[in-house]
C-alpha positions as CSV (number, residue, x, y, z in Angstrom):
1,X,111.5,82.3,115.5
2,X,111.3,84.0,112.1
3,X,109.7,87.5,112.2
4,X,107.8,89.0,109.3
5,X,109.5,92.1,107.8
6,X,107.7,95.3,108.5
7,X,106.3,96.8,105.3
8,X,108.0,100.1,104.2
9,X,105.6,103.1,104.0
10,X,103.4,103.0,100.9
11,X,104.7,105.5,98.4
12,X,102.9,108.6,97.1
13,X,103.4,110.9,94.1
14,X,105.7,112.9,96.3
15,X,107.9,109.9,97.2
16,X,111.5,109.6,95.8
17,X,112.4,106.7,93.6
18,X,114.5,105.3,96.4
19,X,111.5,105.3,98.8
20,X,109.3,103.7,96.1
21,X,111.9,101.1,95.4
22,X,112.0,100.0,99.0
23,X,108.2,99.4,98.9
24,X,108.3,97.6,95.5
25,X,111.2,95.4,96.7
26,X,109.1,94.4,99.7
27,X,106.2,93.5,97.3
28,X,108.6,91.6,95.0
29,X,110.1,89.5,97.9
30,X,106.6,88.6,99.2
31,X,105.2,88.0,95.7
32,X,102.3,90.3,96.4
33,X,100.3,91.7,93.6
34,X,98.8,95.2,93.3
35,X,96.3,96.6,90.8
36,X,97.4,98.8,87.9
37,X,95.2,101.5,89.4
38,X,97.2,101.4,92.7
39,X,100.5,101.2,90.8
40,X,100.0,104.3,88.6
41,X,98.5,106.1,91.6
42,X,102.1,106.1,93.1
43,X,102.8,108.5,90.2
44,X,99.7,110.5,90.9
45,X,98.0,109.2,87.8
46,X,94.4,107.9,87.2
47,X,94.7,106.8,83.6
48,X,97.3,105.2,81.3
49,X,98.2,107.8,78.6
50,X,101.2,106.9,76.5
51,X,103.4,109.5,78.3
52,X,102.5,108.1,81.7
53,X,103.2,104.5,80.6
54,X,106.6,105.6,79.3
55,X,107.4,107.5,82.5
56,X,106.4,104.7,84.9
57,X,108.1,102.0,82.8
58,X,111.3,104.1,82.7
59,X,111.2,104.8,86.5
60,X,110.6,101.1,87.1
61,X,113.7,100.3,85.0
62,X,115.7,102.8,87.0
63,X,114.7,100.9,90.1
64,X,115.7,97.6,88.5
65,X,112.1,96.4,88.2
66,X,109.4,95.6,85.8
67,X,105.8,94.5,86.2
68,X,104.1,91.3,85.0
69,X,101.8,91.7,83.1
70,X,102.8,95.1,81.6
71,X,100.9,98.1,82.9
72,X,99.3,99.0,79.5
73,X,97.4,95.7,79.3
74,X,94.1,94.7,80.8
75,X,92.0,97.0,82.9
76,X,92.9,99.3,85.8
77,X,91.9,96.5,88.1
78,X,94.2,94.0,86.6
79,X,96.7,92.8,89.2
80,X,100.4,92.9,88.5
81,X,103.5,91.7,90.3
82,X,106.8,93.4,90.7
83,X,109.8,91.5,89.5
84,X,113.5,92.2,88.7
85,X,113.9,93.8,85.3
86,X,114.8,91.6,82.4
87,X,116.9,92.5,79.4
88,X,113.8,92.9,77.3
89,X,111.8,95.0,79.7
90,X,112.2,98.3,77.8
91,X,108.8,99.6,76.7
92,X,108.4,100.3,73.0
93,X,109.0,103.8,71.8
94,X,105.6,105.5,71.8
95,X,106.5,107.4,68.7
96,X,106.9,104.1,66.9
97,X,103.6,102.6,68.0
98,X,101.0,105.2,68.8
99,X,98.3,102.5,68.7
100,X,99.2,98.9,69.6
101,X,97.3,95.7,70.1
102,X,97.8,96.2,73.9
103,X,94.9,98.7,73.6
104,X,92.4,95.9,73.0
105,X,91.5,94.0,76.2
106,X,91.2,90.6,74.5
107,X,94.8,90.9,73.4
108,X,96.0,90.5,77.0
109,X,93.2,88.5,78.7
110,X,95.5,85.5,79.4
111,X,98.2,87.8,80.9
112,X,95.6,89.6,83.0
113,X,94.3,86.3,84.4
114,X,97.5,84.4,84.9
115,X,96.4,82.7,88.1
116,X,93.1,81.4,86.7
117,X,93.6,77.7,85.8
118,X,90.1,77.4,84.3
119,X,90.3,80.5,82.1
120,X,87.6,80.4,79.3
121,X,89.1,80.5,75.9
122,X,92.0,78.1,76.6
123,X,92.0,74.4,76.0
124,X,94.6,71.6,75.8
125,X,95.2,69.1,73.0
126,X,93.6,66.4,75.1
127,X,90.5,68.4,75.8
128,X,87.4,66.5,74.4
129,X,85.8,68.2,71.4
130,X,82.5,68.2,73.2
131,X,84.0,70.3,76.0
132,X,85.6,72.7,73.4
133,X,82.4,73.2,71.4
134,X,80.4,73.7,74.6
135,X,82.9,76.4,75.7
136,X,82.6,78.2,72.4
137,X,78.8,78.0,72.6
138,X,78.7,79.2,76.2
139,X,81.0,82.2,75.7
140,X,80.1,82.9,72.1
141,X,83.7,82.3,70.9
142,X,84.5,81.5,67.3
143,X,87.8,80.0,68.2
144,X,89.9,78.8,71.2
145,X,93.6,79.0,71.9
146,X,95.3,75.6,72.4
147,X,98.1,75.5,74.9
148,X,100.3,72.7,76.1
149,X,99.0,73.2,79.6
150,X,96.5,75.6,81.0
151,X,99.0,76.6,83.7
152,X,102.2,77.0,81.6
153,X,100.2,78.3,78.6
154,X,102.7,77.7,75.8
155,X,100.8,78.4,72.6
156,X,100.3,75.4,70.2
157,X,97.6,76.5,67.9
158,X,93.9,77.2,67.7
159,X,90.6,75.3,67.2
160,X,87.5,76.9,65.7
161,X,84.0,76.3,64.5
162,X,85.6,76.3,61.0
163,X,88.1,73.6,61.8
164,X,85.4,71.5,63.6
165,X,83.0,72.0,60.7
166,X,85.6,71.1,58.1
167,X,86.4,67.8,59.9
168,X,82.7,66.9,60.1
169,X,82.3,67.7,56.3
170,X,85.1,65.2,55.7
171,X,83.0,62.6,57.6
172,X,85.6,62.5,60.4
173,X,84.7,62.0,64.1
174,X,87.1,64.2,66.0
175,X,87.4,63.2,69.6
176,X,89.9,65.6,71.1
177,X,91.1,69.1,70.3
178,X,94.2,67.6,68.8
179,X,92.1,66.2,65.9
180,X,91.0,69.6,64.8
181,X,94.0,71.7,65.7
182,X,95.1,74.5,63.4
183,X,98.6,76.2,63.5
184,X,98.8,79.8,64.7
185,X,101.6,82.3,64.2
186,X,101.5,84.7,67.1
187,X,102.2,88.5,67.0
188,X,103.6,90.6,69.7
189,X,101.4,92.5,72.1
190,X,103.1,95.8,71.4
191,X,103.0,95.4,67.6
192,X,101.2,98.1,65.6
193,X,97.4,97.5,65.5
194,X,97.0,98.7,61.9
195,X,99.6,96.3,60.6
196,X,97.6,93.4,62.0
197,X,94.4,94.3,60.4
198,X,95.2,92.3,57.3
199,X,96.0,89.0,59.1
200,X,92.9,89.4,61.3
201,X,90.7,89.9,58.2
202,X,92.3,87.0,56.4
203,X,92.3,84.5,59.3
204,X,89.5,86.0,61.5
205,X,92.0,86.4,64.4
206,X,95.6,86.7,65.5
207,X,97.1,85.0,68.6
208,X,99.0,87.5,70.8
209,X,102.1,86.9,72.9
210,X,104.2,89.0,75.2
211,X,107.9,88.2,75.6
212,X,107.1,84.7,74.2
213,X,104.3,84.1,76.7
214,X,100.7,83.8,75.7
215,X,98.9,87.1,76.1
216,X,95.5,86.7,74.3
217,X,93.8,86.9,71.0
218,X,92.4,89.6,68.8
219,X,89.4,88.8,66.5
220,X,87.7,90.7,63.7
221,X,84.9,91.6,66.2
222,X,87.5,93.1,68.6
223,X,88.9,95.3,65.8
224,X,85.4,96.4,64.7
225,X,84.6,97.5,68.3
226,X,88.0,99.2,68.7
227,X,87.7,101.2,65.4
228,X,84.2,102.2,66.3
229,X,85.4,103.6,69.6
230,X,88.2,105.5,67.8
231,X,86.0,106.7,64.9
232,X,83.0,108.2,66.8
233,X,85.1,111.0,68.4
234,X,86.9,111.7,65.2
235,X,83.6,112.0,63.2
236,X,81.9,114.1,65.9
237,X,84.8,116.5,66.1
238,X,85.0,116.8,62.3
239,X,81.3,117.6,62.1
240,X,81.5,120.2,64.8
241,X,84.5,121.8,63.1
242,X,82.6,122.1,59.8
243,X,79.7,123.8,61.7
244,X,82.2,126.3,63.3
245,X,83.6,127.1,59.9
246,X,80.2,127.5,58.3
247,X,79.1,130.0,60.9
248,X,82.5,131.8,60.8
249,X,82.3,132.3,57.1
250,X,78.9,133.9,57.4
251,X,79.5,136.0,60.5
252,X,83.1,137.1,60.7
253,X,84.0,140.4,58.9
254,X,87.5,141.0,57.7
255,X,88.4,137.3,57.6
256,X,88.8,135.6,54.2
257,X,87.0,132.3,53.4
258,X,90.4,130.8,52.7
259,X,91.8,131.6,56.1
260,X,88.7,130.0,57.7
261,X,88.7,126.9,55.5
262,X,92.5,126.4,56.3
263,X,92.1,127.0,60.0
264,X,92.7,124.1,62.5
265,X,90.5,123.9,65.6
266,X,92.9,125.9,67.7
267,X,93.0,128.7,65.1
268,X,89.2,128.6,64.9
269,X,89.0,129.0,68.6
270,X,91.2,132.2,68.4
271,X,89.0,133.6,65.6
272,X,85.8,133.2,67.7
273,X,87.4,135.0,70.6
274,X,88.7,137.9,68.4
275,X,85.5,138.3,66.3
276,X,83.0,137.5,69.0
277,X,81.1,140.8,68.6
278,X,80.4,139.9,64.9
279,X,78.2,137.0,66.2
280,X,75.8,139.0,68.2
281,X,75.0,136.1,70.5
282,X,73.5,136.7,74.0
283,X,75.7,134.1,75.6
284,X,79.0,134.1,77.5
285,X,82.1,134.4,75.4
286,X,84.2,132.9,78.1
287,X,81.9,129.9,78.5
288,X,81.7,129.4,74.7
289,X,85.5,129.6,74.4
290,X,85.8,127.0,77.2
291,X,83.4,124.8,75.2
292,X,85.5,125.0,72.1
293,X,88.7,124.5,74.2
294,X,87.3,121.2,75.6
295,X,86.7,120.0,72.1
296,X,90.2,121.0,71.1
297,X,91.6,119.0,74.0
298,X,89.5,116.0,73.1
299,X,90.8,116.2,69.5
300,X,94.4,116.2,70.8
301,X,93.7,113.1,73.0
302,X,92.1,111.0,70.2
303,X,94.6,112.2,67.6
304,X,97.4,110.6,69.8
305,X,95.3,107.6,71.0
306,X,96.1,108.8,74.5
307,X,94.8,107.3,77.8
308,X,92.7,104.3,76.9
309,X,91.2,104.3,80.4
310,X,89.4,107.6,80.0
311,X,85.7,107.5,79.3
312,X,85.3,109.8,76.3
313,X,81.5,109.6,76.1
314,X,80.8,112.8,78.2
315,X,83.3,114.7,76.1
316,X,81.8,113.3,72.8
317,X,78.3,114.3,74.0
318,X,79.5,117.8,74.5
319,X,80.8,117.9,70.9
320,X,77.5,116.7,69.7
321,X,75.7,119.4,71.7
322,X,77.9,122.2,70.2
323,X,77.4,120.9,66.7
324,X,73.7,120.7,67.2
325,X,73.5,124.2,68.5
326,X,75.6,125.5,65.7
327,X,73.3,123.8,63.1
328,X,70.5,125.9,64.5
329,X,72.4,129.1,63.7
330,X,70.8,130.5,60.5
331,X,73.2,132.0,58.0
332,X,72.7,133.5,54.5
333,X,72.2,130.7,52.0
334,X,70.8,128.2,54.4
335,X,67.8,126.2,53.3
336,X,64.5,127.9,54.2
337,X,63.4,124.7,55.9
338,X,66.3,124.6,58.3
339,X,64.9,124.4,61.8
340,X,66.5,125.4,65.0
341,X,68.0,122.5,66.8
342,X,67.8,122.2,70.6
343,X,71.0,122.3,72.6
344,X,70.4,118.8,74.1
345,X,70.2,117.0,70.8
346,X,73.1,114.4,70.5
């Protein structure tokens, strides 16, 4: 009678690599998957900043393992499997690619749903055109990835409303996806996002692979949403920094305009602490300093595109609130019509 091996203790952030390896080897042999959330939790992490991804990947390699799909793809609830490390399992140097296609969920949707045989967005050459167009209508897709088989998922090309419309304009009657198939040159999941903007703009999309395996697709809409997510914090911080400098120029004695104009956010924070009495505000200096410090920390996070899992909306609201409060601070030379702005304005 065969007995089922007893599972080793589940690791914690305090576990050694040797202890963690025993547990991962148990999962590997049983082909059991775990969520990315649980995986990074063994390192005491809750989000995937680039330093964390580099550390976990390096530790996995030391143990002789890698995960499939890679831990920086999909959501925290994406399930991954432990497997023996391959020759190409080294993670890209984060200094080379601060922002990669892996940040965009659609770039890895096929990897993150490897066990779903009916994954929307994938069709085979033999798929009837009626089924393909119905899928595009239902899910509001402009194009579909064509694979040799929905299980093996070797990329062949794409079909789109454009290729379908072009065929109909030629008075053709396409019956299967193969009749309206377009070629697609894939790009790697960890390639630089900015270098792929041109191809996406030109062709409306790029197909994405990981270690030769279909990963997903990135469209112009995906890029627009990603850049909007990146731009809003930058713009909010920039506006807040301008307001801090405006007030500092008017209030601080013994500080030159040039020093204030050239100051980065960290230096501005120091100025506000040192020259606090010049402001004459009836609020807590410590609390205000903490407020500026939280904005400086947010600036550092967005500047390095760090931790894609963190919800930045509360931090951005705090930036808006500080900028709005500062706009209500009257200084010499302000317009006479300038009204005080409530703290809660976003």
